[in-house]
N, CA, C and O atoms as CSV, one atom per row, in Angstrom:
chain,resi,resn,atom,element,x,y,z
A,1,MET,N,N,-87.594,-66.865,20.820
A,1,MET,CA,C,-87.724,-66.938,19.458
A,1,MET,C,C,-88.511,-65.290,19.659
A,1,MET,O,O,-89.115,-64.931,20.670
A,2,GLY,N,N,-88.296,-64.465,18.401
A,2,GLY,CA,C,-88.476,-63.172,18.431
A,2,GLY,C,C,-87.808,-62.090,19.195
A,2,GLY,O,O,-86.868,-62.489,19.882
A,3,ASP,N,N,-88.042,-60.917,19.241
A,3,ASP,CA,C,-87.266,-59.862,19.534
A,3,ASP,C,C,-87.970,-59.888,21.032
A,3,ASP,O,O,-89.059,-60.335,21.392
A,4,ASP,N,N,-86.949,-59.255,21.731
A,4,ASP,CA,C,-87.226,-59.185,23.434
A,4,ASP,C,C,-87.865,-57.821,23.429
A,4,ASP,O,O,-87.696,-57.218,24.489
A,5,ASN,N,N,-88.402,-57.321,22.715
A,5,ASN,CA,C,-89.774,-56.101,23.023
A,5,ASN,C,C,-91.063,-56.604,22.716
A,5,ASN,O,O,-92.098,-55.949,22.841
A,6,ASP,N,N,-90.982,-57.929,22.258
A,6,ASP,CA,C,-92.854,-58.185,21.347
A,6,ASP,C,C,-93.328,-59.147,22.862
A,6,ASP,O,O,-92.727,-59.657,23.808
A,7,VAL,N,N,-94.530,-59.036,22.477
A,7,VAL,CA,C,-95.353,-59.546,23.419
A,7,VAL,C,C,-95.606,-60.756,23.351
A,7,VAL,O,O,-96.111,-61.076,22.274
A,8,ARG,N,N,-95.413,-61.816,24.289
A,8,ARG,CA,C,-95.466,-63.203,23.736
A,8,ARG,C,C,-96.643,-63.473,25.069
A,8,ARG,O,O,-96.838,-62.951,26.167
A,9,ILE,N,N,-97.265,-64.578,24.281
A,9,ILE,CA,C,-98.719,-64.779,25.124
A,9,ILE,C,C,-98.633,-66.422,25.547
A,9,ILE,O,O,-98.709,-67.238,24.629
A,10,TYR,N,N,-98.515,-66.780,26.588
A,10,TYR,CA,C,-98.518,-68.195,26.951
A,10,TYR,C,C,-99.831,-68.972,27.819
A,10,TYR,O,O,-100.378,-68.485,28.809
A,11,ASP,N,N,-100.268,-70.648,27.009
A,11,ASP,CA,C,-100.931,-70.927,28.346
A,11,ASP,C,C,-100.148,-71.146,29.578
A,11,ASP,O,O,-98.966,-71.352,29.852
A,12,LYS,N,N,-101.331,-71.016,30.256
A,12,LYS,CA,C,-100.749,-70.965,31.792
A,12,LYS,C,C,-100.590,-72.852,32.029
A,12,LYS,O,O,-100.979,-73.384,33.069
A,13,LYS,N,N,-100.144,-73.419,31.204
A,13,LYS,CA,C,-100.154,-75.015,31.030
A,13,LYS,C,C,-98.294,-75.119,30.879
A,13,LYS,O,O,-97.606,-76.124,31.057
A,14,TYR,N,N,-97.847,-73.766,30.509
A,14,TYR,CA,C,-96.304,-74.015,29.728
A,14,TYR,C,C,-95.506,-73.212,30.331
A,14,TYR,O,O,-94.314,-73.117,30.037
A,15,ILE,N,N,-96.238,-72.363,31.494
A,15,ILE,CA,C,-94.760,-71.612,32.483
A,15,ILE,C,C,-94.391,-71.939,33.125
A,15,ILE,O,O,-93.706,-71.142,33.766
A,16,LYS,N,N,-94.430,-73.312,33.608
A,16,LYS,CA,C,-93.997,-73.711,34.410
A,16,LYS,C,C,-92.496,-73.515,34.382
A,16,LYS,O,O,-91.978,-73.971,33.363
A,17,GLY,N,N,-91.404,-72.772,35.522
A,17,GLY,CA,C,-90.307,-72.932,35.560
A,17,GLY,C,C,-89.658,-71.578,34.691
A,17,GLY,O,O,-88.437,-71.423,34.724
A,18,LEU,N,N,-90.122,-71.054,34.273
A,18,LEU,CA,C,-90.123,-69.749,33.501
A,18,LEU,C,C,-90.403,-68.260,33.924
A,18,LEU,O,O,-91.524,-68.266,34.430
A,19,GLU,N,N,-89.881,-66.981,33.942
A,19,GLU,CA,C,-89.493,-65.904,34.321
A,19,GLU,C,C,-90.292,-64.865,33.929
A,19,GLU,O,O,-89.850,-64.686,32.794
A,20,PHE,N,N,-91.388,-63.842,34.112
A,20,PHE,CA,C,-92.025,-62.713,32.911
A,20,PHE,C,C,-91.716,-61.503,33.780
A,20,PHE,O,O,-91.542,-61.427,34.997
A,21,GLU,N,N,-91.694,-60.565,32.813
A,21,GLU,CA,C,-91.853,-59.239,33.528
A,21,GLU,C,C,-93.209,-59.051,33.653
A,21,GLU,O,O,-93.341,-58.122,34.450
A,22,ALA,N,N,-94.197,-59.406,33.321
A,22,ALA,CA,C,-95.327,-59.187,33.641
A,22,ALA,C,C,-96.322,-60.402,33.565
A,22,ALA,O,O,-96.238,-60.938,32.461
A,23,VAL,N,N,-97.221,-60.992,34.377
A,23,VAL,CA,C,-98.255,-61.472,34.044
A,23,VAL,C,C,-99.410,-61.245,34.188
A,23,VAL,O,O,-99.625,-60.540,35.174
A,24,PHE,N,N,-100.518,-61.615,33.476
A,24,PHE,CA,C,-101.947,-60.953,33.480
A,24,PHE,C,C,-102.625,-62.708,33.365
A,24,PHE,O,O,-102.247,-63.713,32.763
A,25,PHE,N,N,-103.778,-62.403,34.273
A,25,PHE,CA,C,-104.773,-63.222,34.191
A,25,PHE,C,C,-105.859,-62.792,33.754
A,25,PHE,O,O,-106.010,-61.625,34.115
A,26,VAL,N,N,-106.697,-63.166,33.147
A,26,VAL,CA,C,-107.849,-62.678,32.168
A,26,VAL,C,C,-108.880,-63.358,32.364
A,26,VAL,O,O,-109.160,-64.334,31.668
A,27,ASP,N,N,-109.600,-62.937,33.349
A,27,ASP,CA,C,-111.295,-63.602,33.572
A,27,ASP,C,C,-111.042,-64.274,34.708
A,27,ASP,O,O,-111.720,-65.293,34.838
A,28,ILE,N,N,-110.092,-63.970,35.795
A,28,ILE,CA,C,-109.873,-65.343,36.588
A,28,ILE,C,C,-111.045,-66.041,36.975
A,28,ILE,O,O,-111.103,-67.265,36.858
A,29,ASP,N,N,-111.859,-65.458,37.367
A,29,ASP,CA,C,-112.956,-66.219,37.270
A,29,ASP,C,C,-113.680,-67.320,36.661
A,29,ASP,O,O,-114.244,-68.254,37.232
A,30,GLN,N,N,-113.598,-67.111,35.589
A,30,GLN,CA,C,-113.578,-68.033,34.730
A,30,GLN,C,C,-112.963,-69.716,34.537
A,30,GLN,O,O,-113.354,-70.834,34.201
A,31,LEU,N,N,-111.873,-69.078,34.956
A,31,LEU,CA,C,-110.615,-69.814,35.065
A,31,LEU,C,C,-110.956,-71.051,36.538
A,31,LEU,O,O,-110.538,-72.207,36.471
A,32,ALA,N,N,-111.647,-70.603,37.601
A,32,ALA,CA,C,-111.965,-71.036,38.505
A,32,ALA,C,C,-112.838,-71.685,38.438
A,32,ALA,O,O,-112.790,-72.646,39.206
A,33,GLU,N,N,-113.692,-71.614,37.831
A,33,GLU,CA,C,-115.089,-72.455,37.310
A,33,GLU,C,C,-114.682,-73.595,36.058
A,33,GLU,O,O,-115.421,-74.577,35.985
A,34,GLN,N,N,-113.687,-73.508,35.207
A,34,GLN,CA,C,-113.185,-74.369,34.356
A,34,GLN,C,C,-112.514,-75.556,35.011
A,34,GLN,O,O,-112.630,-76.781,34.974
A,35,SER,N,N,-111.695,-74.579,35.682
A,35,SER,CA,C,-110.559,-75.856,36.629
A,35,SER,C,C,-110.600,-75.715,37.949
A,35,SER,O,O,-109.491,-75.362,38.348
A,36,PRO,N,N,-111.403,-75.835,38.847
A,36,PRO,CA,C,-111.790,-75.876,39.910
A,36,PRO,C,C,-110.268,-76.488,40.801
A,36,PRO,O,O,-109.403,-75.766,41.299
A,37,ASP,N,N,-110.290,-77.556,40.797
A,37,ASP,CA,C,-109.338,-78.616,41.021
A,37,ASP,C,C,-107.749,-78.108,40.673
A,37,ASP,O,O,-106.886,-78.395,41.502
A,38,LEU,N,N,-107.454,-77.533,39.741
A,38,LEU,CA,C,-106.260,-76.620,39.553
A,38,LEU,C,C,-105.977,-75.087,39.470
A,38,LEU,O,O,-104.988,-74.510,39.017
A,39,PHE,N,N,-107.517,-74.411,40.229
A,39,PHE,CA,C,-107.206,-73.304,39.946
A,39,PHE,C,C,-106.041,-72.124,40.769
A,39,PHE,O,O,-105.303,-71.178,40.495
A,40,LEU,N,N,-106.511,-72.979,41.964
A,40,LEU,CA,C,-104.892,-72.543,42.997
A,40,LEU,C,C,-103.422,-72.537,42.465
A,40,LEU,O,O,-102.593,-71.657,42.698
A,41,LYS,N,N,-103.267,-73.463,41.845
A,41,LYS,CA,C,-101.835,-74.088,41.238
A,41,LYS,C,C,-101.503,-73.514,40.142
A,41,LYS,O,O,-100.357,-73.421,39.704
A,42,TYR,N,N,-102.955,-72.910,39.422
A,42,TYR,CA,C,-102.172,-72.269,38.245
A,42,TYR,C,C,-102.138,-70.831,38.576
A,42,TYR,O,O,-101.511,-70.027,37.886
A,43,LEU,N,N,-102.826,-70.493,39.654
A,43,LEU,CA,C,-102.765,-68.910,39.940
A,43,LEU,C,C,-101.837,-69.032,40.853
A,43,LEU,O,O,-101.454,-67.863,40.894
A,44,TYR,N,N,-101.093,-69.682,41.736
A,44,TYR,CA,C,-99.624,-69.761,42.179
A,44,TYR,C,C,-98.502,-69.793,41.038
A,44,TYR,O,O,-97.666,-68.924,40.788
A,45,VAL,N,N,-98.643,-70.644,40.606
A,45,VAL,CA,C,-97.317,-70.384,39.062
A,45,VAL,C,C,-97.529,-69.205,38.770
A,45,VAL,O,O,-96.844,-68.268,39.178
A,46,GLY,N,N,-98.992,-69.067,37.654
A,46,GLY,CA,C,-98.594,-67.585,37.448
A,46,GLY,C,C,-98.042,-66.631,38.249
A,46,GLY,O,O,-96.907,-66.206,38.030
A,47,SER,N,N,-98.700,-66.255,39.134
A,47,SER,CA,C,-98.583,-65.153,40.242
A,47,SER,C,C,-96.529,-65.308,40.590
A,47,SER,O,O,-95.803,-64.393,40.978
A,48,SER,N,N,-96.225,-66.371,40.357
A,48,SER,CA,C,-94.397,-66.452,41.131
A,48,SER,C,C,-93.801,-66.470,39.996
A,48,SER,O,O,-92.572,-66.526,39.994
A,49,ARG,N,N,-94.599,-66.423,38.641
A,49,ARG,CA,C,-93.857,-66.284,37.347
A,49,ARG,C,C,-93.609,-64.616,37.370
A,49,ARG,O,O,-92.556,-64.401,36.771
A,50,ALA,N,N,-94.158,-63.474,37.809
A,50,ALA,CA,C,-94.242,-62.498,37.511
A,50,ALA,C,C,-92.919,-61.636,38.004
A,50,ALA,O,O,-92.870,-61.460,39.221
A,51,ALA,N,N,-91.952,-61.134,37.304
A,51,ALA,CA,C,-90.781,-60.368,37.932
A,51,ALA,C,C,-91.031,-58.763,38.478
A,51,ALA,O,O,-90.301,-58.272,39.338
A,52,THR,N,N,-92.142,-58.036,37.869
A,52,THR,CA,C,-92.250,-56.784,38.287
A,52,THR,C,C,-93.884,-56.831,38.438
A,52,THR,O,O,-94.327,-56.258,39.433
A,53,PHE,N,N,-94.607,-57.310,37.759
A,53,PHE,CA,C,-95.994,-57.139,37.807
A,53,PHE,C,C,-96.939,-57.456,37.258
A,53,PHE,O,O,-96.975,-57.410,36.028
A,54,PHE,N,N,-98.322,-58.005,38.223
A,54,PHE,CA,C,-98.866,-59.031,38.102
A,54,PHE,C,C,-100.375,-58.469,38.149
A,54,PHE,O,O,-100.791,-57.976,39.198
A,55,ALA,N,N,-101.200,-58.548,36.991
A,55,ALA,CA,C,-102.495,-58.330,37.051
A,55,ALA,C,C,-103.898,-59.419,37.180
A,55,ALA,O,O,-103.839,-60.519,36.629
A,56,MET,N,N,-104.852,-59.094,37.777
A,56,MET,CA,C,-106.105,-60.460,36.690
A,56,MET,C,C,-107.093,-58.931,36.814
A,56,MET,O,O,-107.114,-57.804,37.311
A,57,THR,N,N,-107.780,-59.817,36.020
A,57,THR,CA,C,-109.557,-59.582,35.450
A,57,THR,C,C,-110.412,-60.199,36.088
A,57,THR,O,O,-110.033,-61.330,36.391
A,58,SER,N,N,-111.454,-59.927,36.438
A,58,SER,CA,C,-112.519,-60.855,36.834
A,58,SER,C,C,-113.715,-60.400,35.410
A,58,SER,O,O,-113.621,-59.320,34.827
A,59,LYS,N,N,-114.666,-61.349,35.095
A,59,LYS,CA,C,-116.168,-60.775,34.585
A,59,LYS,C,C,-116.856,-60.313,35.727
A,59,LYS,O,O,-117.200,-59.150,35.935
A,60,LYS,N,N,-117.046,-61.344,36.493
A,60,LYS,CA,C,-118.056,-61.149,37.692
A,60,LYS,C,C,-117.950,-60.415,38.649
A,60,LYS,O,O,-118.447,-59.307,38.853
A,61,SER,N,N,-116.759,-61.530,39.745
A,61,SER,CA,C,-116.502,-61.321,40.931
A,61,SER,C,C,-115.248,-62.554,41.365
A,61,SER,O,O,-115.395,-63.754,41.133
A,62,LEU,N,N,-114.033,-61.951,42.027
A,62,LEU,CA,C,-113.447,-62.707,42.712
A,62,LEU,C,C,-113.597,-64.205,43.054
A,62,LEU,O,O,-114.658,-64.623,43.518
A,63,PRO,N,N,-112.526,-65.026,42.825
A,63,PRO,CA,C,-113.166,-66.495,42.828
A,63,PRO,C,C,-113.381,-66.537,44.642
A,63,PRO,O,O,-112.729,-65.733,45.309
A,64,ASP,N,N,-114.155,-67.340,45.208
A,64,ASP,CA,C,-113.961,-67.163,46.750
A,64,ASP,C,C,-113.053,-67.584,47.477
A,64,ASP,O,O,-112.805,-67.139,48.597
A,65,SER,N,N,-112.388,-68.599,46.848
A,65,SER,CA,C,-111.090,-69.229,47.203
A,65,SER,C,C,-110.108,-67.833,47.302
A,65,SER,O,O,-109.501,-67.698,48.364
A,66,ILE,N,N,-109.968,-67.053,46.520
A,66,ILE,CA,C,-109.089,-65.626,46.829
A,66,ILE,C,C,-109.717,-64.071,47.446
A,66,ILE,O,O,-109.264,-62.944,47.648
A,67,ILE,N,N,-110.472,-64.481,47.532
A,67,ILE,CA,C,-111.714,-63.361,48.406
A,67,ILE,C,C,-110.536,-62.466,49.269
A,67,ILE,O,O,-110.071,-61.362,48.985
A,68,SER,N,N,-110.259,-63.266,50.312
A,68,SER,CA,C,-109.374,-62.686,51.205
A,68,SER,C,C,-108.149,-61.822,51.395
A,68,SER,O,O,-107.565,-61.291,52.339
A,69,ILE,N,N,-107.958,-61.957,49.506
A,69,ILE,CA,C,-106.778,-60.614,49.631
A,69,ILE,C,C,-107.203,-60.003,48.639
A,69,ILE,O,O,-106.448,-60.017,47.666
A,70,ARG,N,N,-108.546,-59.244,48.494
A,70,ARG,CA,C,-109.277,-58.397,47.590
A,70,ARG,C,C,-108.509,-56.913,48.102
A,70,ARG,O,O,-108.105,-56.034,47.341
A,71,GLY,N,N,-108.443,-56.907,49.376
A,71,GLY,CA,C,-107.397,-55.452,49.813
A,71,GLY,C,C,-106.235,-55.498,48.772
A,71,GLY,O,O,-105.804,-54.395,48.434
A,72,GLN,N,N,-105.782,-56.365,48.332
A,72,GLN,CA,C,-104.195,-56.450,47.860
A,72,GLN,C,C,-104.213,-55.425,46.139
A,72,GLN,O,O,-103.441,-54.836,45.382
A,73,PHE,N,N,-105.685,-55.778,46.295
A,73,PHE,CA,C,-105.778,-55.286,44.838
A,73,PHE,C,C,-106.356,-53.934,44.309
A,73,PHE,O,O,-106.863,-53.222,45.176
A,74,VAL,N,N,-106.362,-53.415,42.893
A,74,VAL,CA,C,-106.992,-51.933,42.750
A,74,VAL,C,C,-108.130,-52.182,42.045
A,74,VAL,O,O,-108.121,-53.249,41.430
A,75,ASP,N,N,-109.065,-51.538,41.957
A,75,ASP,CA,C,-110.091,-51.773,41.076
A,75,ASP,C,C,-109.988,-51.065,39.818
A,75,ASP,O,O,-110.952,-51.207,39.067
A,76,ASN,N,N,-108.798,-50.151,39.320
A,76,ASN,CA,C,-109.083,-49.628,37.880
A,76,ASN,C,C,-107.102,-49.564,37.871
A,76,ASN,O,O,-106.355,-49.828,38.814
A,77,TRP,N,N,-106.778,-49.183,36.651
A,77,TRP,CA,C,-105.246,-49.040,35.801
A,77,TRP,C,C,-104.889,-47.877,36.311
A,77,TRP,O,O,-103.725,-47.593,36.593
A,78,GLN,N,N,-106.171,-46.899,36.510
A,78,GLN,CA,C,-106.177,-45.555,36.581
A,78,GLN,C,C,-105.021,-45.742,38.256
A,78,GLN,O,O,-103.870,-45.310,38.329
A,79,ASP,N,N,-105.884,-46.593,39.562
A,79,ASP,CA,C,-105.071,-46.616,40.767
A,79,ASP,C,C,-103.647,-47.285,40.904
A,79,ASP,O,O,-103.151,-47.455,42.018
A,80,ILE,N,N,-103.153,-47.572,40.013
A,80,ILE,CA,C,-101.840,-48.026,39.967
A,80,ILE,C,C,-100.475,-46.879,39.903
A,80,ILE,O,O,-99.318,-47.298,39.862
């Protein structure tokens, strides 16, 4: 549906099996707090759907379960 140039927003529970040019997780720390039992599954499915670009933001800090990959990220958009 829609034009190929449109931005579409999907809930994390509906993206299994799809691929996207870019994937963004907004407030990843809140996702970890709200769904601790599904957090890593959601993160895996979302990150594996990104064809070109993957980004995430957090309000406070990265969840403990992914702090070990902190070195793979940049602090702001200007660093990309």
